[in-house]
C-alpha positions as MATLAB code, in Angstrom:
seq = 'MQLRRSDFADLTYFLEIARQRSFRRAGVALGVGASALSHSMRGLEERLGVRLLNRSNRSVTLTAAGEALQSAIGEPYDAIGRAVDVLNLYREAPMGRVRLSVPSDAAEYLIAPVIGTFLERYPDVEIEISVNNRMIDVVEAGFDAGIRYGGTVPEDMVAQRLSADIRWMIVAAPAYLERRGAPSVPQDLEDHDCIRIRIGDDRIYRWEFERGEERIEIEAPGALLIDNGLIGLAAARQGAGLIYVAEPMVRADLASGTLATVLDDWSPTSPGYQIYYSSRRQMPNALRLFIDLVREMRPLGL';
ca = [
     -52.481  -92.619  -48.107;
     -55.588  -91.905  -46.032;
     -54.779  -89.856  -42.948;
     -56.160  -90.746  -39.542;
     -57.249  -88.158  -37.014;
     -54.120  -88.811  -34.924;
     -51.925  -88.140  -37.952;
     -52.934  -84.476  -37.952;
     -51.811  -84.094  -34.335;
     -48.546  -85.882  -35.107;
     -47.923  -83.636  -38.127;
     -48.420  -80.617  -35.865;
     -45.849  -82.090  -33.480;
     -43.501  -82.743  -36.387;
     -43.652  -79.127  -37.558;
     -42.809  -77.813  -34.085;
     -39.903  -80.249  -33.731;
     -38.690  -79.180  -37.190;
     -38.795  -75.518  -36.125;
     -37.151  -76.062  -32.747;
     -34.665  -78.781  -33.771;
     -35.225  -80.162  -30.277;
     -37.752  -82.493  -28.673;
     -37.359  -80.679  -25.355;
     -37.963  -77.181  -26.746;
     -40.824  -78.423  -28.921;
     -42.355  -80.101  -25.886;
     -42.203  -76.846  -23.922;
     -43.845  -74.968  -26.799;
     -46.587  -77.582  -27.220;
     -47.131  -78.489  -23.584;
     -46.259  -82.117  -24.345;
     -43.526  -84.256  -22.799;
     -40.420  -84.875  -24.899;
     -40.775  -88.649  -24.537;
     -44.367  -88.464  -25.766;
     -43.236  -86.447  -28.790;
     -40.524  -88.986  -29.558;
     -43.071  -91.822  -29.352;
     -45.454  -89.916  -31.660;
     -42.709  -89.329  -34.226;
     -41.704  -92.981  -34.275;
     -45.326  -93.930  -34.868;
     -45.699  -91.340  -37.638;
     -42.517  -92.525  -39.363;
     -43.714  -96.144  -39.209;
     -47.076  -95.253  -40.718;
     -45.497  -93.132  -43.449;
     -42.783  -95.708  -44.101;
     -39.971  -93.146  -44.127;
     -37.581  -91.593  -41.616;
     -38.279  -87.897  -41.029;
     -35.796  -87.064  -38.255;
     -32.174  -87.827  -37.473;
     -31.835  -88.046  -33.697;
     -28.745  -87.791  -31.518;
     -28.120  -87.017  -27.861;
     -27.402  -83.381  -28.723;
     -29.510  -82.463  -31.714;
     -32.394  -83.265  -34.021;
     -32.074  -82.686  -37.754;
     -34.386  -83.315  -40.673;
     -33.790  -85.998  -43.249;
     -34.377  -85.153  -46.906;
     -37.869  -86.603  -46.530;
     -38.431  -84.524  -43.404;
     -37.390  -81.344  -45.191;
     -39.744  -82.156  -48.062;
     -42.631  -82.770  -45.650;
     -41.965  -79.548  -43.716;
     -41.911  -77.581  -46.969;
     -45.132  -79.186  -48.201;
     -47.292  -78.820  -45.091;
     -45.786  -75.788  -43.332;
     -47.747  -73.120  -45.174;
     -51.105  -74.984  -45.082;
     -50.780  -75.408  -41.318;
     -49.846  -71.720  -40.954;
     -52.907  -70.833  -43.018;
     -55.110  -72.898  -40.694;
     -53.612  -71.088  -37.721;
     -54.294  -67.709  -39.315;
     -57.865  -68.739  -40.102;
     -58.514  -69.796  -36.513;
     -56.934  -66.568  -35.256;
     -59.435  -64.567  -37.319;
     -62.152  -65.875  -34.979;
     -60.720  -63.637  -32.241;
     -62.378  -60.741  -34.059;
     -65.763  -62.249  -33.154;
     -65.033  -62.944  -29.495;
     -65.608  -60.529  -26.646;
     -62.549  -61.978  -24.899;
     -59.639  -62.566  -27.320;
     -57.848  -65.905  -27.189;
     -54.566  -67.137  -28.582;
     -50.931  -67.695  -27.784;
     -47.830  -65.601  -28.339;
     -44.152  -66.515  -27.861;
     -41.556  -63.760  -27.501;
     -37.756  -63.764  -27.397;
     -36.414  -60.756  -25.492;
     -33.087  -59.617  -23.998;
     -32.828  -59.318  -20.225;
     -32.869  -55.497  -20.222;
     -36.091  -55.397  -22.230;
     -37.633  -58.071  -20.030;
     -37.117  -55.971  -16.899;
     -37.712  -52.433  -18.138;
     -40.139  -52.895  -21.037;
     -42.056  -56.149  -20.505;
     -42.301  -56.447  -16.717;
     -44.179  -53.120  -16.279;
     -46.973  -54.189  -18.668;
     -47.302  -57.949  -18.231;
     -49.705  -57.805  -15.277;
     -52.057  -55.485  -17.135;
     -51.879  -57.686  -20.232;
     -52.845  -60.837  -18.312;
     -55.647  -59.016  -16.511;
     -57.027  -57.517  -19.706;
     -56.704  -60.684  -21.816;
     -57.049  -63.659  -19.426;
     -57.599  -66.149  -22.270;
     -54.377  -65.229  -24.082;
     -51.354  -67.396  -23.271;
     -47.998  -65.618  -23.420;
     -44.508  -67.142  -23.224;
     -41.455  -64.923  -22.732;
     -37.987  -66.368  -23.323;
     -35.212  -64.158  -21.945;
     -32.079  -64.566  -24.066;
     -29.416  -62.004  -24.898;
     -28.135  -63.942  -27.899;
     -29.295  -63.109  -31.410;
     -31.445  -65.974  -32.668;
     -33.592  -66.628  -35.710;
     -37.005  -66.128  -34.118;
     -38.836  -67.807  -37.003;
     -36.677  -70.933  -36.983;
     -36.851  -71.091  -33.179;
     -40.653  -70.974  -33.257;
     -41.193  -67.521  -31.760;
     -43.875  -65.151  -32.966;
     -41.616  -62.130  -32.451;
     -38.422  -60.845  -30.897;
     -37.453  -57.597  -29.205;
     -34.101  -55.910  -29.748;
     -32.580  -52.459  -29.949;
     -33.526  -50.810  -33.229;
     -30.089  -50.994  -34.793;
     -29.866  -54.772  -34.357;
     -33.181  -55.889  -35.881;
     -32.704  -58.261  -38.874;
     -33.375  -56.489  -42.165;
     -35.859  -59.067  -43.486;
     -38.251  -58.518  -40.574;
     -41.177  -56.169  -40.022;
     -40.390  -53.945  -37.023;
     -42.427  -51.653  -34.797;
     -40.979  -49.234  -32.266;
     -41.805  -49.914  -28.617;
     -39.779  -47.227  -26.855;
     -38.254  -43.797  -27.261;
     -34.624  -43.414  -28.318;
     -32.201  -44.519  -25.618;
     -29.247  -42.588  -24.254;
     -26.107  -44.563  -23.422;
     -23.801  -43.529  -20.594;
     -20.818  -44.508  -18.466;
     -21.511  -44.939  -14.758;
     -19.602  -46.022  -11.657;
     -20.005  -46.084   -7.906;
     -18.896  -42.872   -6.124;
     -16.402  -44.966   -4.118;
     -14.712  -46.096   -7.351;
     -14.509  -42.533   -8.680;
     -13.031  -41.298   -5.388;
     -10.413  -44.037   -5.549;
      -9.525  -43.867   -9.257;
     -10.750  -40.465  -10.408;
     -13.103  -39.740  -13.289;
     -12.047  -39.952  -16.958;
     -12.133  -36.632  -18.810;
     -12.109  -38.015  -22.365;
     -12.861  -41.526  -23.708;
      -9.156  -42.268  -24.173;
      -8.692  -42.027  -20.379;
     -10.545  -45.350  -20.072;
      -7.260  -47.089  -20.884;
      -6.215  -46.360  -17.281;
      -9.448  -47.595  -15.692;
     -11.178  -50.838  -14.743;
     -14.078  -51.355  -17.159;
     -16.824  -53.941  -16.941;
     -16.859  -55.323  -20.468;
     -19.910  -56.707  -22.244;
     -20.279  -59.663  -24.607;
     -23.237  -58.890  -26.861;
     -25.768  -61.120  -28.612;
     -23.627  -61.985  -31.636;
     -20.761  -63.097  -29.338;
     -18.610  -60.020  -29.957;
     -17.131  -58.021  -27.088;
     -18.768  -54.618  -27.371;
     -16.570  -51.638  -28.242;
     -17.823  -48.630  -26.264;
     -19.178  -45.936  -28.562;
     -18.970  -42.187  -27.937;
     -20.274  -39.111  -29.723;
     -19.683  -35.408  -29.246;
     -20.958  -33.184  -32.017;
     -19.448  -34.592  -35.208;
     -16.853  -36.677  -33.373;
     -17.300  -40.449  -33.208;
     -15.035  -42.695  -31.142;
     -15.001  -46.400  -30.354;
     -12.962  -47.714  -27.432;
     -11.982  -51.296  -26.695;
     -12.496  -50.961  -22.966;
      -9.997  -52.796  -20.719;
     -11.009  -54.746  -17.650;
     -10.894  -58.070  -15.845;
     -14.670  -58.597  -15.713;
     -16.537  -59.727  -18.840;
     -20.296  -60.291  -18.645;
     -23.171  -61.041  -21.026;
     -25.891  -59.784  -18.692;
     -26.211  -56.109  -17.832;
     -27.874  -56.783  -14.481;
     -24.811  -58.684  -13.235;
     -22.544  -55.930  -14.511;
     -24.565  -53.287  -12.685;
     -24.360  -55.256   -9.441;
     -20.568  -55.268   -9.804;
     -20.499  -51.554  -10.625;
     -22.526  -50.735   -7.509;
     -19.879  -52.564   -5.488;
     -17.147  -50.381   -6.947;
     -15.739  -52.907   -9.441;
     -15.364  -50.347  -12.229;
     -17.010  -48.322  -14.956;
     -19.855  -49.776  -17.014;
     -21.509  -48.706  -20.278;
     -25.293  -48.903  -19.933;
     -28.628  -47.675  -21.248;
     -30.023  -44.788  -19.192;
     -33.285  -46.570  -18.168;
     -31.237  -49.274  -16.434;
     -29.618  -46.801  -14.021;
     -32.329  -44.180  -13.616;
     -33.055  -45.195  -10.013;
     -29.344  -45.548   -9.155;
     -28.588  -42.060  -10.428;
     -31.518  -40.598   -8.491;
     -30.372  -42.256   -5.257;
     -26.674  -41.510   -5.760;
     -25.692  -45.195   -5.836;
     -24.076  -44.577   -9.218;
     -22.756  -41.450  -10.915;
     -22.143  -40.631  -14.570;
     -18.885  -39.675  -16.268;
     -18.126  -38.410  -19.775;
     -21.639  -36.941  -19.993;
     -20.809  -34.784  -23.017;
     -19.793  -37.926  -24.943;
     -23.060  -39.844  -24.354;
     -24.628  -41.106  -27.628;
     -28.293  -41.769  -28.357;
     -29.499  -44.741  -30.392;
     -32.853  -46.140  -31.603;
     -34.887  -47.676  -28.784;
     -36.463  -51.092  -28.518;
     -38.330  -52.529  -31.460;
     -40.439  -55.653  -31.761;
     -39.910  -57.587  -34.971;
     -41.635  -60.486  -36.683;
     -41.659  -62.273  -40.008;
     -42.988  -60.438  -43.025;
     -44.040  -63.817  -44.433;
     -46.646  -64.533  -41.780;
     -49.817  -62.787  -40.739;
     -49.448  -61.239  -37.302;
     -51.268  -63.318  -34.653;
     -54.014  -61.378  -32.938;
     -52.464  -62.032  -29.514;
     -49.222  -60.423  -30.677;
     -51.068  -57.383  -32.006;
     -52.803  -56.965  -28.636;
     -49.473  -57.144  -26.825;
     -47.856  -54.538  -29.096;
     -50.839  -52.231  -28.717;
     -50.648  -52.444  -24.918;
     -46.911  -51.675  -24.749;
     -47.420  -48.692  -27.026;
     -50.374  -47.598  -24.891;
     -48.571  -47.863  -21.522;
     -45.168  -46.609  -22.824;
     -42.976  -47.870  -19.954;
     -39.886  -46.422  -21.701;
     -41.595  -43.551  -23.483;
     -42.468  -43.471  -27.158;
];
């Protein structure tokens, strides 16, 4: 079959839809309307004489033919992308596009402090930041990289550190501590109101404590369950209870006295934020520039 010029564009659309499993998400990534993508795919299927996608109101899946096509053309298209990206080495002003998946804490304390400088320094680089606390497959979802705490990075990924180690602590509003008292040991949390956290893999986080060689995990009790630390902190400031947080999130609150720490001698330290990306793909130049800038500006130390 002889390919037309429009077929190459449609095959590019097909690959993005195959990665995203969604016309809407693929449209956002490509800057093309979902209805236009759907029209393009119907035309491509008619020209090829085979169905590539199974469509429903809720999902898009690949047929056997679609899976075979994705497998056959995915790497050649990636190779073309890498070849075009090499041209950035010959430009005074780098170009390109990078898509990142980051948790809300990293978005506020790691990304926000550098994003203005990045856009000013590299005006021809397009950057998309998706804030999502759930663990996702960044490759399948079409992202160039993800950011997570070091201990939660998938093992099959290449990772680079973006911050110093992070100390975890228990904080509460002074009004709450005056009303309920401060716990002396982790076990005292059983008699307190705790703001619980649902983490990225859908588990409810068990609060971890360390003192010397001692290690303790507590299933904290409490009526409030959140999956966003910023909401939990707002509740803690209002005296709703104790919350387990990373120190950078409450640095300003501790300095102003809005929040106070408890169980300081039980505070553990864990690996800081890391950016991770597929070991099977060459790093896009735009992503390398972003990593270099974060490591240069060090908003959370390094």
